[in-house]
C-alpha positions in Angstrom: 0.1 0.0 0.0 1.7 3.4 -1.1 1.6 6.1 1.0 -1.7 8.2 0.2 -3.4 4.5 1.2 -2.1 4.5 4.7 -2.9 7.8 5.6 -6.5 7.7 4.2 -6.5 4.1 6.3 -6.1 5.9 9.8 -8.2 8.4 8.5 -11.0 6.4 8.1 -10.7 5.9 12.3 -11.0 9.4 13.0 -13.9 10.1 14.1 -15.8 14.2 13.1 -16.3 15.0 16.6 -12.8 15.9 17.5 -12.4 17.8 14.5 -15.7 19.9 15.8 -13.9 20.3 19.2 -10.2 20.5 18.1 -11.4 23.6 15.8 -13.4 25.6 18.1 -10.8 25.6 21.1 -8.9 28.0 19.6 -12.5 30.4 20.1 -12.1 29.4 23.4 -8.5 30.6 24.0 -9.3 33.9 22.0 -11.7 34.4 24.4 -9.9 34.1 27.4 -7.6 35.9 26.5 -9.6 38.6 25.9 -10.8 38.5 29.1 -7.2 38.0 31.0 -5.8 41.2 29.0 -3.7 39.2 27.0 -4.8 40.7 23.6 -2.8 43.8 24.1 -3.7 47.3 24.4 -6.8 46.9 21.6 -8.0 43.8 22.7 -11.5 43.6 20.9 -9.5 44.7 17.5 -7.3 41.6 18.4 -9.9 39.5 19.4 -11.6 40.5 15.8 -8.8 40.0 14.0 -7.8 36.9 15.3 -11.3 35.3 15.1 -11.2 36.2 11.5 -8.7 35.1 10.3 -8.8 31.7 11.9 -12.4 31.5 9.6 -10.2 32.2 6.8 -7.8 29.5 7.5 -10.4 27.4 7.8 -12.0 28.4 4.7 -9.1 27.7 2.5 -8.4 24.3 4.3 -11.6 23.2 2.8 -11.3 24.5 -0.5 -7.6 22.4 -0.2 -9.8 19.5 0.4 -10.1 18.5 -3.7 -6.9 19.6 -5.1 -5.1 17.4 -2.6 -6.7 14.7 -3.2 -6.6 14.8 -6.5 -3.2 15.7 -6.9 -1.7 13.2 -3.6 -4.3 10.8 -3.2 -5.0 12.1 0.2 -8.6 11.8 0.7 -10.2 14.5 3.6 -14.0 14.8 2.3 -15.4 13.5 5.2 -14.0 15.8 7.1 -14.7 19.1 4.5 -18.5 19.4 6.1 -16.4 20.5 9.5 -14.2 22.7 7.9 -17.0 24.7 6.8 -18.6 24.8 9.8 -16.3 25.8 12.2 -15.2 28.2 9.4 -18.8 29.9 9.6 -18.4 29.7 13.5 -15.6 32.0 13.7 -16.4 34.1 11.0 -19.9 34.7 12.5 -18.0 35.5 16.1 -15.8 37.7 13.9 -18.8 39.4 12.7 -20.8 39.7 16.5 -17.7 41.0 18.5 -17.4 43.5 15.6 -21.5 45.0 16.0 -21.7 44.1 19.8 -18.4 45.0 21.1 -16.6 46.9 18.7 -19.2 49.2 17.1 -22.5 49.0 19.7 -24.5 50.5 17.5 -27.1 49.4 14.9 -26.8 52.7 13.1 -23.0 52.2 13.5 -23.7 49.5 11.1 -25.6 50.4 8.3 -23.4 53.2 8.0 -19.9 51.0 8.0 -21.3 48.6 5.8 -22.2 51.7 3.0 -18.9 53.5 3.8 -16.6 51.4 4.3 -15.5 49.3 1.5 -13.8 45.8 3.0 -16.7 46.3 5.4 -19.1 45.2 2.2 -16.8 43.6 0.8 -16.4 40.9 4.0 -20.4 41.3 4.8 -21.0 40.3 0.8 -18.5 36.9 1.6 -20.7 36.6 5.3 -24.0 36.7 3.1 -22.6 33.8 0.9 -21.7 31.6 3.3 -25.7 31.5 5.6 -26.9 29.4 2.8 -24.4 27.2 2.7 -24.2 26.7 7.1 -27.8 26.5 6.8 -27.6 23.5 4.1 -24.9 21.7 5.7 -27.0 18.7 7.0 -27.7 15.3 4.8 -31.4 16.3 5.3 -30.6 19.2 3.4 -29.0 17.1 0.8 -32.1 14.7 0.0 -34.3 17.8 0.6 -32.3 20.0 -2.6 -31.4 17.0 -4.5 -27.8 16.4 -5.1 -27.2 18.6 -8.4 -29.1 21.8 -6.6 -26.8 21.0 -3.6 -23.3 21.4 -5.3 -24.9 23.9 -7.2 -25.2 26.1 -4.1 -22.0 25.4 -2.5 -20.3 26.7 -5.4 -21.2 29.9 -4.1 -18.1 28.9 -1.5 -16.2 29.7 -4.7 -17.0 33.4 -4.4 -17.3 33.4 -0.5 -13.1 32.2 0.2 -11.8 34.8 -1.9 -13.7 37.8 -0.7 -12.8 36.6 2.4 -8.9 37.0 1.2 -9.8 40.3 -0.6 -11.5 41.5 2.9 -8.6 40.3 4.8 -6.0 42.7 2.0 -8.1 46.1 2.3 -8.5 45.8 6.0 -5.2 46.2 6.8 -3.3 49.8 6.6 -1.2 49.4 3.3 -0.1 46.5 1.3 1.3 44.2 4.0 2.4 40.8 3.0 0.4 38.3 5.2 -2.9 39.5 3.4 -1.3 38.8 -0.1 -0.1 35.5 0.5 -3.3 34.3 1.9 -5.1 36.1 -1.4 -2.3 34.4 -3.7 -3.3 30.8 -2.0 -6.8 31.5 -2.5 -6.9 32.0 -6.1 -4.2 29.4 -6.4 -6.3 27.1 -4.9 -9.4 28.2 -7.1 -6.7 28.0 -10.1 -5.7 24.4 -9.6 -9.3 23.4 -8.9 -10.4 24.5 -12.4 -7.5 23.1 -14.0 -8.3 19.8 -12.5 -11.9 20.0 -13.6 -10.4 20.9 -17.0 -8.3 18.1 -17.6 -11.5 15.9 -16.2 -13.8 16.7 -19.1 -11.1 16.6 -21.0 -10.6 12.8 -20.3 
């Protein structure tokens, strides 16, 4: 058996519950740091940043599952739903911290969404993720049918780049880290498109 086969054999014995538990653990740590003064002089801003960045990282991990399988044979498909839901969890927390702890004003929310382009982009990405999270159950797949469900979940290919663009736009100046995230997202999308074309030609 090759390496990919051995890895996949081990992964089949791993339940998904620990993935959820491990996935949400950093959020508990972030809030603990915030309450105990471990997030610096601007704890709310730092908490927002850490939650949003972790959400983006989980989105990218979910986006990488299919290219990884096709390129290496390592199959993480059974964990992709968990990765997506954990990503949505972090992005929802990111939004709630911004709404409840940062702005603390309904009027300011609407004004910021309209006036600040990076918030507009980020909110658009979040709204695209909402129907994906709501239809992430087996029951939803059965009710919608696999074809309609797959079409709906292609929204992730728009939502993830929007998240990366949001990260690029919110920082001051052209910083390397957010640009690397954006390049990584675009590279994964390009790899998926290329692999799909090869499959069609074959």
